[in-house]
C-alpha positions as CSV (number, residue, x, y, z in Angstrom):
1,M,0.0,0.0,0.0
2,S,1.4,3.4,-0.9
3,K,1.8,6.3,1.4
4,Y,-0.9,8.1,-0.6
5,T,-3.4,5.3,0.0
6,R,-2.8,5.3,3.7
7,T,-3.3,9.1,3.9
8,I,-6.7,8.8,2.1
9,S,-7.7,5.9,4.4
10,R,-6.9,7.9,7.5
11,R,-8.8,10.9,6.1
12,A,-11.7,8.8,5.2
13,R,-11.8,7.2,8.6
14,A,-11.5,10.6,10.3
15,A,-14.4,11.9,8.2
16,V,-16.6,8.9,8.9
17,L,-15.8,9.1,12.6
18,T,-16.6,12.8,12.7
19,A,-19.9,12.3,10.9
20,A,-20.8,9.5,13.3
21,L,-20.0,11.6,16.4
22,I,-22.0,14.6,15.0
23,S,-25.0,12.3,14.2
24,G,-24.9,10.7,17.6
25,A,-24.8,14.0,19.4
26,G,-27.7,15.2,17.3
27,L,-29.8,12.1,18.2
28,L,-29.0,12.5,21.9
29,S,-29.9,16.1,21.9
30,A,-33.2,15.5,20.0
31,C,-34.2,12.8,22.5
32,S,-33.6,15.0,25.5
33,F,-35.6,18.0,24.4
34,T,-39.3,18.3,23.5
35,T,-40.6,20.4,20.7
36,A,-44.2,20.3,21.8
37,D,-45.6,23.6,22.9
38,A,-46.3,23.8,26.6
39,M,-49.9,24.6,27.6
40,C,-48.7,27.4,30.0
41,S,-45.5,29.2,30.8
42,S,-43.4,28.4,33.9
43,G,-45.1,29.6,37.0
44,E,-48.6,29.0,35.6
45,Y,-51.1,26.2,35.4
46,P,-53.8,25.5,32.8
47,V,-57.6,25.8,33.5
48,L,-60.5,25.0,31.3
49,A,-63.7,26.9,30.6
50,V,-66.7,25.5,32.3
51,D,-69.2,23.7,29.9
52,S,-66.8,24.3,26.9
53,T,-64.5,22.1,24.8
54,T,-62.6,25.1,23.4
55,G,-62.0,27.5,26.2
56,G,-58.9,27.6,28.4
57,A,-56.5,29.9,30.1
58,C,-53.4,29.9,32.1
59,V,-53.4,31.1,35.7
60,K,-50.5,32.2,37.9
61,D,-49.5,29.5,40.4
62,G,-51.1,30.1,43.7
63,D,-54.1,32.0,42.2
64,N,-57.6,30.6,41.9
65,P,-59.2,30.1,38.4
66,P,-61.2,33.1,37.3
67,S,-65.0,33.0,37.2
68,G,-66.2,30.6,34.5
69,Y,-63.1,28.5,34.6
70,A,-62.2,25.3,36.6
71,R,-59.1,23.4,37.4
72,Y,-58.6,20.2,35.5
73,P,-59.4,17.0,37.5
74,K,-56.4,15.6,39.2
75,G,-54.3,13.5,36.8
76,K,-56.1,14.8,33.7
77,T,-54.3,18.1,33.2
78,P,-52.7,18.6,29.7
79,Q,-49.1,19.6,29.8
80,H,-48.4,20.1,26.1
81,V,-50.5,20.9,23.0
82,D,-51.9,17.8,21.4
83,D,-50.9,15.5,24.3
84,K,-53.3,12.8,25.6
85,W,-55.2,15.1,27.9
86,D,-55.4,18.0,25.5
87,T,-57.0,15.7,23.0
88,Y,-59.3,14.3,25.6
89,W,-60.7,17.7,26.6
90,R,-61.6,18.5,23.0
91,T,-64.4,15.9,23.3
92,H,-65.3,16.3,27.0
93,T,-66.4,19.1,29.2
94,I,-66.7,19.9,32.9
95,D,-69.5,21.7,34.7
96,A,-69.4,24.2,37.6
97,Q,-69.6,21.3,40.1
98,G,-66.6,19.5,38.6
99,N,-68.6,16.7,36.8
100,V,-67.0,15.5,33.6
101,S,-69.2,14.5,30.6
102,S,-68.8,13.9,26.9
103,A,-69.3,17.0,24.9
104,P,-72.6,17.2,22.9
């Protein structure tokens, strides 16, 4: 094998290794971050409009929901747009007493 062939092989190996490292880093960073939009900003929690499938708001942590809004039932609060509970509340509603029902 000539000196020229060894140099190309080393360069090729270095290029392949570099590409693999960059790809691996990209995959790791993609897995650790979510691209889904959060329902509310940090320091807020989501509430839903009573008797509605489309109304919602964000309320400052520690504050009560405004009139006409209710907290989501425990364990059924959406965290991100289009997550399991966000989708669920498009077809369900809650009344002023906290009773959940299918939307008409």
